[in-house]
N, C-alpha and C positions, 0 to 999 in steps of 0.2 A: 102527217111527217114529224109534226111536234108532237103527235103523241108514240111514237116509237123511241122517239129520243128522249122524252119525258117517260119511258117505259124502262129506257135503258139506265138511264140517271137512280131511277128507285132499285132497280136490280142491281144497283154498284155500292148501294148505300146497305143495301139491305145485308148484301157479302160483306160489307165491313164491319158491319155490327154483331154478325153472325162469327165472324174472324176473332172478335174481339173476345167473346165467350168462350175462345178455345185458347187465346193468347192469353189470358189472363191469370189463369193456374200455371200456366210456362215462367211468366213474368213472377209470379209468388216464392215460384219453389224456385228460379234464379239466385234468388237473392237469399238465401241459403241451400246453398250448392253442398255443402256438408252435412245437410240432415236427409238422411237416408230412407226415413220415415217418409217425409213432405215427398220426395221423388218416386217412392213406394204407390204412395200415395195420388202421386199426379198419373204414374202408368196403369194402375187400375180403375181411374176414371175415364184415363183417353180408351183404355179395351170396352170399357160398358159404352161409352158414346160411339167402341164402333160399330154394335150391335143395335144401332137407332133405326126404327123403323124411317125415321127422315133420311133421306141420300143427303141430304149438305151436311148433315150433322155428322154422319161416317164420314165423308172425304176431307169432315177439317178435324174431327180427330187423326183418322190415318195421317194426315200430312201432318201434326201436332208428333204424333208417335216419333215417327220419323228421325226429325229434329233433336228429338228427347232421351230416344233412348240410349243405353248402354249395355257396356258388355253383362255387367252384372244381371242385366233383365233380358238374356237371352236364354236360360231354361224357363220364365215364364213364357214367352213368347211362343217359344215351340209347343208347349204344352197348349197352349189356346191352338196353336196351329192348326194339330193334329183333329181339335172338336169339330172344327168346319164349318165355321157361324153361319158366315154369308161371303159372299163373292169377293165386295172392297173390303171386309176383313181382312178374309185370304192373302189378299193381293198386298194389301200396306204389310204386314205380318211380314208376308215374303221376304218383299223390299227392302224393310228392316232390318231381317234377318243378314241379307247382302249385303247393305250398307255397313254392318254391325263385323262382316268379314270372320266370325266364331267358325271354330269346326264342329262346335256342340250342335252346330243348326243341322247338320250333314243328314241326320238319319229322320230328318222332317221334313227336307226338300225331298229327299228321296222319296219318301212317302208321296210327296203330293204328284213330282213325276209320272206316282204309278197311278196312284186312285182321284186324284183331285180333275174338276173341270177340264176343260182344255184352255183356257185362259190360264187357269192356277199352274196347271205344266208349263204353259210357257217361260209362267215368270218364274217357276224355281228350277229349270233349267238354262236359263238366263243365269238365275242365282246363285248357281252350285259354279258358275265361271267364273264369279266377281268374287267367292271365298279366295280362291287362287291355290285352291291346294291341289296336289295329282290324284288324290284320293275318288275323286267323281269321275274320273276321264274313262271307268270301262261304261259306268252307266250315259255315261254321253255319247262315246263311241256306241251304243248300243241304240240310243236314240236315234243318232244320226243316221246308220245305215240301215234301220228298220222302223222307225216311226211311220204312220199311214199320211201325217198330216205333215207337210212342206211345212210352213212355217214352223211347226216343232223342228224339222231336221236343222232349218236354217237357224235359229236359235242355239241347238246343241254344237255347230259348228263355230258361231262365232262364242258359244263359252269355252273350248276349247283354246280360241285366238289367246281370249282374254288371261287364261291359264297359263298360255304362252310358255312350258317349261319343254325339255327335250321330249319327254314322254306324250308331250301335249301335240307338238311338233308332229311326229313319229303318227301318232294315229290318225291327224289329219293328212300327211303325206297316204298313209295306207289305205285311209277310207273314198278320198276321189272316186278312183277305176268303182266303186258300186253305184255312184248316185246319177249315172248318167243318165237314168229315166226322169230324177230331180234338180231341174237345170236352177232353180232358185237355190237349193240345198249346195251343187257343185259351186257355184259362184259367191257364194258366202264361205264357204269352205278355204275358194283361192286367196278370197280378202282377209279372212284368220289367218292363213301360212302368212300372209305381206305382214301382219300386225304383229304376229308370234314373234317372226323373223327380225322385227326391230326396222321393220322398210316402209313403217308408214310414220311421217313426225308430222305429230299433232302440234308443232309450232312454225313448219313450212311455210309459207305465201309465197308463192309464185305472184311475180310480178309483173314478167317479162312476156310480152304476148306478139310475138309477132303478126302481122298483119299477112291475110290470105292464105294461113296454114292450119291445117285441122291440130288440134293442140290437146294435149294431157298434163292438166296441172293438177296442184294440190294446195287448196287453201284451209290451212288447220286440222288435217287429220280428215278433209273432205276430200277425194278426189275428182274431179269436170272433166268433162270434154266442152273444147271451147273452139266457138271460130266466129272475125271476125274481116270483111274486106280488104282488100288490098286498096278498092276503088272506089270514092264514096261520092256519091252523086252531088254534084254542081262543081265537082273537083275542077281547078284548071290552074294553070303554072303560077297565078297569086295570089290561087282561094285554094284551102282545106279542104275544103266541100262539107256535105253536111253528116250528122253525129248521126250513124247509121240507128237505124230499132233491133231492140234485140226481141227473140223468138226463145223463150225458154219450155224446154217438154222435159215430163217427169217419167220413170221409168214406172213399171211395173214390178210386183212383188220377186218377178225369176232375176231381178237387178240385172238386165241386161240392158244397160245405161251407152255403152259401147255402141250397137246395133241401133238403139233409138236415135243417138246423135247421127251416124250417116244416113239415117231416112230425111230427118230433121235437117241436116247439113245442106243436103240438095236443092230445100225447098228454100231454105236462107240465102244461100250462093247464090239460086237464082233470082231473088229479088233485093240485094245486096244488103242484107239483113247480119245481125250477129245471132250466132247463135250457142246455147249453153245448156248442159245435160251436164246437172250434178247425180252423181251417187250417194243415194240413202242409204250407206251401211248398217248391215244388222247388230252390229254392236252397238253403238249407237243411237240409232234411229230405227228400232225395230217396229213401231210402231209409225212409221212417217204419213201415214195413209190418214191421221188423225191428230196429223201436229204432233208425235209422239210427245202430249204434254204431262206426260208420270214422270219424266228424263229430261234429257236434252234435246227444246225445242228444233223440229224441222222448218217449221216459215220463218223459224229468226235465224237460220244458217243458210236460208234461200235469200232471203233480205238481205242480209250482208255480204256472200255472195255476188249480187245483183250491184249494190252498189260499189263492191272491187271492182269487177270489171266493167263496172262503167266509167268508174274512173280512170283505171289502166289503159282503156281500150279506149277510149272516148266516143262513149255511145249513151244516145237520148235511154233512158230507164226509168224515168218519172213515170212512164206507162209504159208494159210490155206486151208480148202475146204468148198467151201459155196454155199448151196441150197436154194433158196424162189421160193414159187408160188403164182400167187394172186398178190398184192399188195407188200408183201413180195416179188416176182417174178422182180416186178417193180425197186425196190430198188437191188438186188444182181446185174440184168441187169445194171444198172449205176454203181454200185461200183467196177464189174468186169471192164468197160470200164474205171472210173477214176484211180484204183489200180490197173493194170494189173500186178504191181509185185507182190504183196501179194499176188495173188490169186494161187493156187496149180491146183485147178482143180473149177472150176464152172458150178451148173446148173441150169436154171430157167425157167418157166411157167409163162410169163408177158400178162400184161392187156394194159400196153402204154408204147413206144417203145420212144428211144432220137437216131433219124436218124442219119447217116452221110453224114450231110447237114450241109456245111461253115457256111451258113447264119442266119440258125435258132439258136432261140438261147437257151440252157442248162434251162432247162432239154428235151426240144423237137428236139434239135440240138447240133453242135460242138461250137460253136459260147460263147465265155463266155458271162456268164450274169453278169451285175454290181449286182445283188442279191447275189452270190458264184461264184468273182473272182479269187480264188484258184481253183476253177476245172475247168481242160483243159485236155481235151483225147485224147491221145497219141492214134491213130487208131492204128498205126504198131504196138504197143505192146499189144492194147486188140485184134487187129485179130491171132497176135501167143498167145493167150493163150486159156490152153484149154477148150473151155467151150462149152455146148450145151445149144440150145434153145429145150423146148419142147412143142411140139404142142397140144392141146387137141384139138378133130372133134367137140364136141358140145359146144364151145367157143364163145361166141360172137364177139369176137376180132380176129377169126383166122386168116383173113383177113391181121390186120394190123400184126400180127406175122409174114405170109410169107412173105408179104411188107421189113418186119425189115431185114430178114433171107437174102432176093434177091437183098437189097440193101449194107447188108454188102457184100457178096460173087462179088457185079457188083465193088464196092470200090476197093477190095483185086483184082479184074482180071484188072483193067485199072492204078493199082499202083504197077504191075507186084508182088505184094506178094500171098505166098500161106494161105490160111484162114485155123485155126482150130478151128472154128465154127460151131459144128457140130448141127443135127436136127434130133429131132425124134419126132412120132406122138403118142400119145393114145387115148382111146375111152371116157375112162372117168376121172374124177376127181383124183378118190383115186389109179391110177394105174399110175400116176404123178410122187411118192417117186420110186418106184421101179425102173422106168425106168433110173431117176434120180444118185439109187445107183448103178445101174451097170454100168453108165457113168463113174461118181466118183470114186470108186476105182477098176475100169477094170487092172489097176497096182500097185492097194496097196495092 
């Protein structure tokens, strides 16, 4: 355990030192903001570092570029983007151009949508929405209606919602009928419509939570479904009763949060528990399965939300029960690894996995990423947390899931720790919850 702690401290110190290498030229340039040559030299240096064979160097340089690039840099960034050097570099260039919101980036982003790899295509589609001009609408509509990748279609719907003009709203309304076979894209389009119409208030925080009712509420633009019991255990005339435990369920990339809530609500009501199902919309949390570490963090939003409902509904939230499947399972797996102290029990069926590899950067491995330097996995505490990995026989990622379980078991063996990560196998998707329910509440 001390070895794990020491390695965590070492990785943190190394990250601080390497970040300082990138931050130093930024501070120097900041002292002389009027010196265009200094700024241009800084951008050139960062672009060179983004082509480094070392991944940490690329990530740190990309983060620095996002902070320091100006409108005058757009032509250079566009030119570099078209060369397609490496994925990390492409993603940071796209994100930087989206942040600058300059029309001159349009042609390069359209080119990336047509010819980039899948991650670059998704990033470019999102970037077209952040530019907030009408001219990308035909491109986005074509992606929304005809792309084979569902995630790409969801991003296109969300991009139209971010543009939010009359033309964008019309494009969304006329596209919904074409999305019957893509539930995720359809739900993303409905959410985008609400956003474009101004029906989502990013400042609204609902505080009224009547007991015994199924509620749809908002927290800073995040829609969530919530229930807490009217009758508390141990309640009497002169006693308010015990604070209920909380069950949190996380939806898949189909965004069917309400349907999942209905399933979890029945289990929660039966056991006099509170139930929370957040909606991780594609506009702000497109990669919530990996905490959305390139933008607004999904794990932090969930923690905020749990503290909020715990306070206003008088719940026990120091620890809580957690379930997710698909992309929601990706989130639950990584949340359980990063916040084991908060987990009473967790159950997940996942598509992607964080392996116990100290060299690979999070979310692929245990090494702290410059994108999320606060995320540090304590493998000892995770291994000693009651969790279950659910294997689905017809899942395309079944082999990856088995490899993950074997890797965790091997890690526990070589470190002399008895793992509390269990494994269960189901035949089809609709059996996932029933198996998870057995595990989560076997001692409740």
